[in-house]
C-alpha positions as CSV (number, residue, x, y, z in Angstrom):
1,M,-33.9,136.2,82.3
2,L,-32.6,139.5,83.5
3,N,-29.1,138.1,83.7
4,Q,-29.3,137.3,79.9
5,I,-30.0,140.9,78.9
6,E,-26.8,142.5,77.6
7,N,-25.8,146.1,77.8
8,V,-27.9,146.7,80.9
9,P,-26.2,148.0,84.0
10,E,-25.9,145.6,86.9
11,E,-27.6,148.1,89.2
12,W,-30.7,148.2,86.9
13,R,-30.9,144.4,86.8
14,G,-30.5,144.2,90.6
15,K,-33.2,146.7,91.3
16,A,-35.5,145.0,88.8
17,K,-34.9,141.7,90.5
18,A,-35.6,143.3,93.9
19,S,-38.8,144.8,92.6
20,T,-39.9,141.4,91.4
21,Y,-39.2,139.8,94.8
22,H,-41.2,142.6,96.4
23,Q,-44.2,142.0,94.2
24,L,-44.0,138.3,94.8
25,G,-44.0,139.1,98.5
26,M,-47.2,141.1,98.0
27,V,-48.9,138.2,96.2
28,A,-47.9,135.8,99.0
29,Q,-49.1,138.3,101.6
30,E,-52.4,138.6,99.9
31,Q,-52.7,134.8,99.9
32,R,-51.8,134.9,103.6
33,E,-48.7,132.8,103.0
34,W,-46.7,134.6,105.6
35,A,-43.4,132.7,105.5
36,T,-43.3,133.0,101.8
37,A,-44.1,136.7,101.9
38,V,-41.4,137.3,104.5
39,S,-38.9,135.3,102.4
40,H,-39.6,137.3,99.3
41,Y,-39.5,140.6,101.1
42,N,-36.2,139.7,102.7
43,Q,-34.7,138.9,99.3
44,A,-36.0,142.2,98.0
45,L,-34.6,144.0,101.0
46,A,-31.2,142.5,100.6
47,L,-31.0,143.7,97.0
48,F,-32.4,147.2,97.8
49,I,-29.7,147.5,100.5
50,E,-27.0,146.3,98.1
51,F,-27.9,149.0,95.6
52,N,-28.5,151.7,98.2
53,D,-32.2,152.1,97.2
54,R,-33.4,153.7,100.4
55,Y,-36.9,154.6,99.1
56,N,-37.7,151.0,98.2
57,Q,-36.0,149.7,101.4
58,A,-38.6,151.8,103.3
59,G,-41.5,150.3,101.3
60,T,-40.2,146.8,101.9
61,Y,-39.8,147.4,105.7
62,H,-43.3,148.7,105.7
63,Q,-44.6,145.5,104.1
64,L,-42.6,143.3,106.6
65,G,-44.3,145.3,109.3
66,M,-47.7,144.8,107.8
67,V,-47.1,141.0,107.6
68,A,-46.1,141.1,111.3
69,Q,-49.2,143.1,112.1
70,E,-51.5,140.8,110.3
71,Q,-50.1,137.9,112.3
72,R,-50.5,140.0,115.5
73,E,-46.7,139.9,116.1
74,W,-46.5,143.3,117.7
75,A,-43.0,143.0,119.0
76,T,-41.8,142.3,115.4
77,A,-44.0,144.9,113.7
78,V,-42.5,147.9,115.5
79,P,-38.7,147.7,115.6
80,L,-37.8,146.0,112.3
81,Q,-34.9,148.3,111.7
82,P,-33.2,150.0,114.7
83,G,-34.1,153.7,114.5
84,V,-36.4,153.5,111.5
85,G,-39.5,152.5,113.4
86,Y,-39.2,155.7,115.4
87,L,-38.9,158.2,112.6
88,Y,-42.6,158.8,113.0
89,R,-44.4,158.9,116.2
90,I,-46.5,155.8,116.7
91,Q,-49.8,156.6,118.3
């Protein structure tokens, strides 16, 4: 549907699509459908990276970490992105 809208910048469409994937990931996470949640978050993340949306990249990395935490996958939860997990002291 977003691709059919005319006179809308590609960046806007890409970010809207990424936000949709992120929200779908949140729904799947709430339903405890971990693989589906991770898939949607990864699709969102790829688009946020493509359009250099650092703010929403951070939110998506956070949600990926929360999915890993909920599955008790501690090794995955902490270092999702090299350097990013250590911006804040984990206590």
